[in-house]
MARBA-3410 file (N, C-alpha, C, O; in Angstrom, 1 decimal):
175
-37.1,74.6,248.4,-38.3,74.4,249.2,-38.1,76.1,249.4,-38.6,76.9,248.6 ~ -37.7,76.4,250.1,-37.2,78.4,250.4,-37.6,78.9,248.9,-38.2,80.0,248.8 ~ -37.4,78.1,247.5,-37.5,79.1,246.1,-38.8,79.1,246.1,-39.3,80.1,245.4 ~ -39.6,78.2,246.7,-41.1,77.7,245.8,-42.2,78.4,247.0,-43.4,78.7,246.8 ~ -41.3,78.6,248.6,-42.3,79.3,249.3,-42.3,81.2,248.7,-43.3,81.8,248.9
-41.2,81.8,248.0,-40.9,82.5,247.8,-41.7,83.0,247.0,-42.5,83.9,247.3 ~ -41.6,81.9,245.2,-42.3,82.1,244.3,-43.8,82.7,244.7,-44.4,83.7,244.5 ~ -44.4,81.2,245.6,-45.7,81.2,246.0,-45.9,83.1,246.8,-46.9,83.7,246.4 ~ -45.5,83.5,247.4,-45.7,84.8,248.4,-45.8,86.0,247.3,-46.3,87.1,247.3 ~ -44.7,85.3,245.9,-44.7,86.7,244.9,-46.0,86.4,244.4,-46.8,87.3,244.5
-46.3,85.4,244.0,-47.5,85.0,243.3,-48.7,85.3,244.0,-49.7,85.5,243.3 ~ -48.7,85.5,245.0,-50.1,85.3,245.9,-50.3,87.5,246.0,-51.2,88.2,245.7 ~ -49.0,87.9,246.5,-48.9,89.2,246.4,-49.6,90.0,245.0,-50.6,90.8,244.9 ~ -48.8,89.5,244.2,-49.3,89.6,242.6,-51.5,89.7,242.5,-52.2,90.7,242.5 ~ -51.7,89.0,242.5,-53.6,88.7,243.1,-54.1,89.4,243.7,-55.2,89.9,243.4
-53.7,89.5,244.5,-53.8,90.7,245.8,-53.9,92.2,245.7,-53.9,93.0,246.6 ~ -53.9,92.3,244.1,-53.6,93.9,243.8,-55.1,94.8,244.0,-55.3,95.9,244.4 ~ -56.2,93.7,243.6,-56.9,94.8,244.0,-57.5,94.9,245.6,-58.1,95.9,245.9 ~ -57.4,93.9,246.5,-57.5,94.3,248.2,-57.5,95.5,248.5,-58.0,96.0,249.5 ~ -56.7,96.4,247.5,-56.7,98.0,247.8,-57.4,98.6,247.7,-57.3,99.8,248.0
-58.6,98.1,247.3,-59.9,98.6,246.5,-60.8,98.3,247.8,-61.7,99.2,247.8 ~ -61.1,97.5,248.8,-62.1,97.4,249.7,-61.5,98.6,250.9,-60.4,99.2,251.1 ~ -62.9,98.5,251.5,-63.3,99.8,252.6,-63.3,99.1,253.6,-64.0,98.1,253.8 ~ -62.6,99.6,254.3,-62.7,98.9,255.9,-62.9,100.3,257.1,-62.7,101.5,257.2 ~ -63.3,99.4,257.5,-63.4,100.5,258.7,-61.8,100.5,259.7,-61.2,99.5,259.9
-61.6,101.9,260.3,-60.6,102.2,261.0,-60.6,101.6,262.2,-61.6,101.9,262.8 ~ -59.8,100.9,262.7,-59.8,99.8,263.8,-59.4,101.2,265.3,-58.9,102.3,265.3 ~ -59.8,100.5,266.4,-59.6,101.6,267.5,-58.5,101.2,267.6,-58.0,100.2,267.0 ~ -57.6,102.2,268.6,-56.3,102.3,269.3,-55.9,101.3,269.2,-56.8,100.5,269.2 ~ -54.8,100.9,269.2,-54.4,99.5,269.9,-53.8,99.6,271.2,-53.2,100.7,271.5
-54.0,98.2,272.2,-53.4,98.7,273.7,-52.6,98.5,274.0,-52.1,98.9,275.0 ~ -52.0,97.6,273.2,-50.4,96.8,273.3,-49.7,97.7,272.5,-48.8,97.2,271.8 ~ -50.1,99.4,272.4,-49.0,100.0,271.8,-47.4,99.5,271.7,-46.6,99.4,270.7 ~ -47.4,99.3,273.3,-46.2,99.4,273.5,-44.8,98.4,273.3,-43.6,98.4,273.3 ~ -46.1,97.3,273.0,-45.6,95.9,272.9,-44.7,95.7,271.5,-44.6,96.6,270.7
-44.1,94.6,271.3,-44.0,94.1,270.0,-44.6,93.9,269.0,-45.3,92.9,269.2 ~ -44.8,94.2,267.7,-45.5,93.7,266.6,-45.0,92.9,266.3,-43.9,93.1,265.8 ~ -45.5,91.5,266.2,-45.5,90.5,265.0,-45.7,90.3,263.2,-45.0,90.1,262.1 ~ -47.3,90.9,263.9,-48.0,91.2,263.0,-48.4,92.4,262.4,-48.5,93.3,263.2 ~ -48.8,92.8,261.0,-49.1,94.1,260.9,-50.9,94.2,261.3,-51.7,93.3,261.2
-51.1,95.1,261.7,-52.6,95.7,262.0,-53.4,94.9,260.9,-53.0,94.6,259.8 ~ -54.9,94.8,261.5,-55.9,93.7,260.5,-56.4,94.6,259.6,-57.0,94.2,258.6 ~ -56.3,96.0,260.0,-56.8,97.2,259.5,-55.8,97.2,258.7,-54.7,97.3,259.2 ~ -55.9,97.2,257.0,-55.0,97.8,256.2,-56.0,98.0,255.3,-55.6,97.5,254.3 ~ -57.0,98.4,255.0,-58.0,99.0,254.4,-57.4,100.1,253.7,-56.3,100.3,254.0
-57.9,100.8,252.8,-58.5,102.0,252.4,-59.4,102.8,252.7,-60.4,102.4,253.2 ~ -59.4,104.0,252.4,-60.5,105.1,252.0,-60.4,105.7,251.1,-61.0,106.8,251.3 ~ -59.7,105.6,249.6,-59.7,106.2,248.6,-60.6,107.3,248.2,-61.8,107.3,248.3 ~ -59.9,108.0,248.0,-61.3,109.7,247.6,-62.1,109.2,246.4,-62.2,108.3,245.6 ~ -62.6,110.1,246.6,-64.1,109.8,245.3,-64.1,109.2,243.9,-64.6,108.3,243.3
-62.7,110.7,243.5,-62.2,109.8,242.0,-61.4,109.2,242.3,-60.5,109.4,241.5 ~ -61.1,108.1,243.3,-60.2,106.4,242.7,-58.4,106.7,242.9,-57.5,105.9,242.7 ~ -58.3,108.0,243.5,-57.1,108.3,243.2,-56.4,108.6,244.8,-57.2,109.1,245.7 ~ -55.3,108.5,245.1,-54.8,108.7,245.7,-53.6,110.1,246.0,-52.5,110.2,245.4 ~ -54.0,111.0,247.1,-53.1,112.2,247.2,-52.5,112.5,248.1,-53.0,112.1,249.2
-51.1,113.4,248.1,-50.2,113.1,249.4,-50.7,113.1,250.7,-49.8,112.8,251.5 ~ -52.1,113.5,251.3,-52.8,114.1,251.9,-52.6,112.6,252.5,-52.0,112.3,253.5 ~ -53.3,111.6,251.7,-53.8,110.4,252.1,-52.1,109.7,253.2,-52.1,108.9,254.2 ~ -51.3,110.2,252.7,-50.6,109.7,253.4,-50.6,109.3,255.2,-50.2,108.4,255.9 ~ -51.2,110.5,255.3,-51.6,110.7,256.8,-53.1,110.1,257.5,-53.2,109.3,258.4
-53.8,110.6,256.8,-54.5,110.2,256.7,-55.5,109.4,256.4,-56.7,109.6,256.7 ~ -55.0,108.4,255.7,-55.9,107.0,254.8,-55.3,105.8,255.8,-54.2,106.1,256.2 ~ -55.6,104.9,256.2,-55.5,103.5,257.0,-54.4,103.1,256.7,-53.5,103.3,257.5 ~ -54.2,102.6,255.8,-53.2,101.6,254.9,-52.1,102.3,254.4,-51.1,101.8,254.2 ~ -52.4,103.5,254.2,-51.1,104.1,253.3,-50.1,104.3,255.0,-49.0,103.8,254.9
-50.8,105.0,256.6,-50.2,105.1,257.5,-49.3,104.0,257.9,-48.4,104.3,258.6 ~ -49.3,102.8,257.5,-48.5,101.7,257.9,-47.4,101.6,256.8,-47.5,101.0,255.7 ~ -46.3,102.3,257.4,-44.9,102.0,257.0,-44.0,101.4,257.1,-43.0,101.9,256.6 ~ -43.9,100.2,257.7,-43.5,99.4,258.9,-43.7,97.8,258.7,-44.7,97.4,259.3 ~ -42.8,96.7,257.8,-43.1,95.4,258.0,-42.1,94.9,259.0,-40.9,95.4,259.2
-42.4,94.2,259.4,-42.1,93.3,260.1,-41.0,92.5,259.9,-41.1,92.1,258.8 ~ -40.1,92.0,260.5,-39.6,90.0,260.4,-39.1,89.7,261.6,-38.7,90.4,262.6 ~ -39.3,88.4,261.3,-38.9,87.2,262.6,-36.9,87.2,262.4,-36.2,87.6,261.5 ~ -36.6,86.8,263.3,-35.0,86.7,263.7,-34.7,86.1,262.9,-35.2,85.0,262.7 ~ -33.6,86.7,261.8,-32.9,86.6,260.6,-33.4,86.3,259.7,-32.8,85.7,258.8
-34.8,86.4,259.7,-35.7,86.2,258.4,-35.5,87.9,257.5,-35.1,89.1,257.6 ~ -36.1,86.8,256.5,-36.1,88.1,255.1,-36.9,87.7,253.9,-36.7,87.8,252.7 ~ -37.8,87.2,254.6,-39.1,86.5,253.9,-40.2,88.0,253.9,-39.9,88.8,254.8 ~ -41.3,88.3,253.2,-41.9,89.0,253.3,-43.3,88.6,253.8,-43.9,87.9,253.0 ~ -43.8,88.9,255.3,-44.9,87.8,255.7,-45.9,88.5,255.0,-46.2,89.7,254.9
-46.6,86.9,254.5,-47.5,87.0,253.5,-48.9,88.2,254.1,-49.9,88.5,253.4 ~ -48.9,88.5,254.7,-50.0,89.3,255.9,-50.0,90.5,255.0,-51.0,90.9,254.5 ~ -49.1,91.0,255.0,-48.3,92.3,254.2,-48.7,92.4,253.1,-48.3,93.4,252.4 ~ -49.5,91.3,252.5,-50.0,91.8,250.8,-50.8,92.9,250.8,-50.5,93.7,249.9 ~ -52.0,93.2,251.7,-52.9,94.4,251.4,-51.9,95.3,251.9,-50.8,94.9,251.3
-51.7,95.9,252.3,-50.4,96.9,252.5,-49.7,97.0,251.0,-50.0,98.0,250.4 ~ -49.2,96.6,250.6,-48.0,96.6,249.6,-48.8,96.7,248.5,-48.3,96.8,247.4 ~ -50.6,96.6,248.5,-50.7,96.4,247.3,-51.6,97.9,247.9,-52.4,98.3,247.0 ~ -51.7,98.5,248.9,-52.0,100.2,248.5,-51.0,100.9,248.6,-51.0,102.1,248.4 ~ -49.9,100.3,249.0,-48.6,101.5,248.8,-48.4,101.3,246.9,-48.1,102.1,246.1
-48.8,100.0,246.7,-48.5,100.1,245.2,-49.5,101.3,244.5,-49.0,102.3,244.0 ~ -50.8,101.1,244.4,-51.5,102.0,244.2,-51.3,103.3,244.1,-51.7,104.1,243.2 ~ -50.4,103.8,245.6,-50.1,105.0,245.9,-49.1,105.2,244.7,-49.7,105.7,243.7 ~ -47.9,105.0,244.5,-46.8,104.9,243.7,-47.4,105.1,242.2,-46.7,105.6,241.3 ~ -48.8,104.7,241.9,-49.3,104.5,241.0,-50.2,106.0,240.7,-50.1,106.8,239.8
-50.9,105.9,241.5,-51.4,107.9,241.7,-50.9,108.7,241.5,-51.5,109.6,241.0 ~ -49.0,108.8,241.9,-48.9,109.9,242.0,-47.5,109.8,241.2,-46.8,108.9,241.7 ~ -47.1,110.1,240.5,-45.9,109.9,239.3,-44.7,110.6,240.1,-43.5,110.3,239.9 ~ -44.9,111.4,240.8,-44.0,111.9,241.4,-43.1,111.8,242.9,-42.2,112.3,243.5 ~ -44.1,110.6,242.8,-43.8,110.0,244.6,-42.5,109.2,243.9,-42.5,109.0,242.7
-41.3,108.6,245.0,-40.2,108.1,244.6,-40.6,107.0,246.7,-41.2,107.3,247.7 ~ -40.0,106.1,246.3,-40.3,105.3,247.8,-38.5,104.8,248.2,-37.9,104.2,247.3 ~ -38.1,104.9,248.9,-37.0,103.9,249.6,-37.2,103.2,250.7,-37.6,103.8,251.8 ~ -36.8,102.0,250.7,-37.2,101.1,251.7,-35.9,100.8,252.1,-35.0,100.4,251.3 ~ -35.7,101.1,253.7,-34.6,101.0,254.8,-35.0,99.6,255.5,-36.0,99.1,256.0
-33.6,99.1,255.2,-34.0,98.0,255.9,-33.4,97.4,257.3,-32.2,97.0,257.1 ~ -33.8,97.2,258.6,-32.6,97.5,259.7,-33.2,95.7,260.5,-34.1,94.9,260.6 ~ -32.0,96.1,261.0,-32.0,94.8,262.0,-31.2,95.0,263.5,-30.3,95.8,263.8 ~ -31.8,93.9,264.5,-31.6,93.9,265.8,-29.9,94.0,266.3,-29.3,94.5,265.3 ~ -29.5,93.9,266.8,-28.5,94.5,267.8,-27.5,93.0,267.6,-26.4,93.0,268.1
-27.9,92.2,267.1,-27.2,90.6,267.1,-26.6,90.1,266.0,-27.5,89.8,265.1 ~ -25.7,89.8,265.7,-24.8,89.6,264.7,-23.9,90.7,264.7,-24.0,91.7,265.4 ~ -23.0,90.4,263.8,-21.7,91.4,263.3,-22.6,92.6,262.5,-23.8,92.6,262.3 ~ -21.6,93.8,262.2,-22.1,94.7,261.5,-22.1,94.9,260.4,-22.6,95.8,259.7 ~ -21.1,93.5,259.8,-21.3,93.3,258.2,-22.4,92.4,257.6,-22.8,92.4,256.4
-22.7,91.4,258.8,-24.1,90.8,258.7,-25.3,91.2,258.7,-26.0,90.6,258.0 ~ -25.6,91.8,259.1,-26.3,92.8,259.8,-27.2,93.4,258.5,-28.2,93.1,257.8 ~ -26.0,94.7,258.4,-26.1,95.2,256.4,-26.3,94.6,255.9,-27.2,94.9,255.1 ~ -25.8,93.0,255.7,-26.5,92.5,254.2,-27.7,91.9,254.7,-28.5,91.7,253.7 ~ -28.3,91.6,255.8,-29.5,91.0,256.2,-30.2,92.3,255.8,-31.1,92.1,255.0
-29.9,93.5,256.2,-31.2,94.1,256.2,-31.4,95.1,254.9,-32.2,96.0,254.8 ~ -30.2,94.5,253.8,-30.4,94.7,253.0,-31.1,93.5,252.1,-32.0,93.9,251.4 ~ -30.9,92.7,252.1,-31.3,91.3,251.8,-33.4,91.2,252.1,-34.3,90.7,251.3 ~ -33.6,92.0,253.8,-35.5,92.5,253.7,-35.6,93.7,253.0,-36.7,94.0,252.7 ~ -34.5,94.6,252.5,-35.3,95.7,251.9,-35.4,95.1,250.5,-36.1,95.6,249.6
-34.5,94.1,250.2,-34.6,94.0,248.4,-35.5,92.6,248.3,-35.3,91.9,247.3 ~ -36.4,92.1,249.4,-37.3,91.4,249.4,-39.3,92.2,249.7,-40.5,91.9,249.5 ~ -38.5,93.4,250.2,-40.3,93.9,250.2,-40.1,94.4,248.4,-40.9,94.0,247.6 ~ -39.0,95.4,248.2,-38.6,95.9,246.6,-39.2,95.5,245.9,-40.0,96.1,245.2 ~ -38.9,93.3,246.0,-39.9,92.4,244.9,-41.2,92.3,244.8,-42.0,92.0,243.9
-41.5,92.7,246.5,-43.0,92.3,246.5,-43.5,93.3,246.1,-44.6,93.2,245.6 ~ -43.0,94.5,246.2,-43.8,95.6,245.3,-43.7,95.5,243.6,-44.6,95.8,242.8 ~ -42.2,94.9,243.3,-42.0,95.4,241.8,-43.3,94.2,241.1,-43.8,94.3,240.0 ~ -43.7,93.1,242.1,-44.5,92.3,241.2,-45.9,92.6,241.5,-46.9,92.2,240.8 ~ -46.0,93.1,242.3,-47.6,93.7,242.7,-47.7,95.2,241.8,-48.5,96.2,242.0
-46.8,95.1,240.8,-47.5,96.3,240.0,-46.4,97.9,240.4,-46.5,98.8,239.6 ~ -46.0,97.9,241.0,-45.2,99.4,241.5,-44.0,99.4,240.6,-43.2,98.4,240.5 ~ -43.9,100.4,240.2,-43.0,101.4,239.2,-41.4,100.9,239.6,-40.8,101.9,240.1 ~ -40.4,99.6,239.5,-39.5,100.1,240.4,-38.6,101.1,240.2,-37.7,101.3,241.0 ~ -38.6,101.9,238.7,-37.6,103.0,239.1,-38.0,103.9,239.8,-37.2,104.9,239.9
-39.3,103.9,240.5,-39.2,104.7,241.7,-39.4,104.3,243.1,-40.3,104.8,243.9 ~ -38.3,103.3,243.3,-38.1,102.6,244.6,-36.7,102.2,244.7,-36.2,101.6,243.8 ~ -36.0,102.8,246.0,-34.9,102.6,246.1,-34.4,101.6,247.5,-34.5,102.3,248.5 ~ -33.9,100.3,247.6,-34.3,99.7,248.5,-32.3,100.1,248.9,-31.3,100.1,248.2 ~ -32.4,100.3,250.5,-31.5,100.5,251.6,-31.3,99.8,252.3,-32.0,98.8,252.3
-30.0,100.0,253.3,-30.0,99.4,254.4,-29.1,100.0,255.4,-28.2,100.7,255.1 ~ -29.5,99.6,256.6,-28.9,100.6,258.0,-28.6,99.4,258.5,-28.1,99.7,259.6 ~ -28.6,98.2,258.5,-28.4,97.5,259.6,-28.8,97.4,260.7,-30.0,97.2,261.0 ~ -27.7,97.5,261.5,-28.5,97.7,263.6,-28.2,99.1,263.8,-28.2,99.5,264.9 ~ -27.6,100.1,262.5,-27.6,101.5,262.9,-28.2,102.4,263.7,-27.7,103.2,264.5
-29.8,101.9,263.4,-30.8,102.9,263.7,-32.2,102.4,263.9,-33.2,102.3,263.1 ~ -32.0,101.8,265.5,-32.8,101.1,266.0,-33.9,102.0,266.5,-33.5,103.1,267.0 ~ -35.1,101.8,266.6,-36.2,102.2,267.2,-36.2,102.1,268.8,-36.6,103.0,269.5 ~ -35.6,100.9,269.2,-36.3,100.6,270.7,-34.1,100.1,271.0,-33.5,99.2,270.4 ~ -33.7,100.7,271.8,-32.3,100.4,273.0,-31.9,99.6,273.5,-30.7,99.2,273.7
-33.5,98.9,274.0,-32.9,98.2,275.2,-32.3,96.5,274.4,-32.4,96.3,273.2 ~ -31.8,95.7,275.2,-31.2,94.3,274.7,-32.1,93.0,275.7,-31.7,92.4,276.6 ~ -33.7,92.9,274.8,-34.5,91.7,275.2,-35.1,91.9,273.9,-35.0,92.9,273.2 ~ -35.8,90.9,273.8,-36.9,90.2,272.7,-37.2,91.2,272.0,-36.7,91.6,270.9 ~ -38.4,91.8,272.9,-39.8,93.0,272.5,-39.0,93.8,271.9,-39.4,94.0,270.8
-37.9,94.4,272.3,-36.9,95.5,271.5,-36.4,95.0,270.4,-36.2,95.9,269.6 ~ -36.1,93.9,269.8,-35.3,93.4,269.2,-36.2,93.2,268.1,-35.8,93.4,266.9 ~ -37.5,92.9,268.4,-38.6,92.5,267.4,-38.6,93.6,266.7,-38.4,93.5,265.5 ~ -38.8,94.8,267.2,-39.2,96.3,266.8,-37.9,96.6,265.6,-37.9,97.0,264.4 ~ -37.2,96.3,266.1,-35.6,96.4,264.8,-35.9,95.6,264.0,-35.5,96.2,263.0
-36.3,94.8,263.7,-36.5,93.8,262.6,-37.3,94.8,261.3,-38.5,94.8,261.3 ~ -36.7,95.3,260.6,-37.9,96.3,260.0,-37.3,96.8,258.6,-36.1,97.1,258.3 ~ -38.3,96.9,258.0,-37.6,97.5,256.8,-39.3,98.8,257.0,-40.5,98.5,257.2 ~ -38.9,100.0,256.8,-39.7,101.2,256.8,-39.6,101.8,255.4,-38.5,101.9,254.8 ~ -41.2,102.3,254.7,-41.3,103.0,253.7,-41.3,104.1,253.8,-42.2,104.5,254.5
-40.7,104.9,253.5,-40.1,106.1,253.2,-40.2,107.2,251.9,-39.3,107.3,251.2 ~ -41.5,108.0,251.7,-41.6,108.5,250.6,-40.9,110.0,250.7,-40.4,110.6,251.6 ~ -41.3,110.3,249.0,-40.0,111.7,248.8,-40.8,111.6,247.9,-41.6,110.7,247.7 ~ -40.4,112.6,247.4,-40.6,113.2,245.8,-39.3,113.9,244.8,-38.1,114.3,245.0 ~ -40.0,113.9,243.8,-38.8,114.0,242.8,-38.3,114.9,242.7,-37.4,115.1,241.9
END
């Protein structure tokens, strides 16, 4: 059953690669910015330049490229299907920028042993890597790494904080 779900998610990602071409209005500032995010923001569309190609400046100005964090459930490594548009958008950016390199950094919350969390962070980064390559991203320019519990974004020991630490971060570099 788990294998079937993974295949269905990957197939859905491949079919959604055109989603990045939709123009969506910017969402207003999130009033719940200090709370844990269990689903991605609704606005993951793109505002592509007139020539249809992303530029490096788009990483900070484009609505879908600014979102560079994928969150996971407790002890989970499956990519939420709601991240399809985000993955399609970043895939397009990689294809438009031959010099761009992407590092997928897998993270976990503090629960579990150090070794287990390093493995879980790696599984999360690899799952996002697979989603990117399934959507057409050039896999030779993507690196997946795990930091386990070593780089938390929140230091409190409660569910809201743990939810923020269960993530994969997309980090861009240049050749």
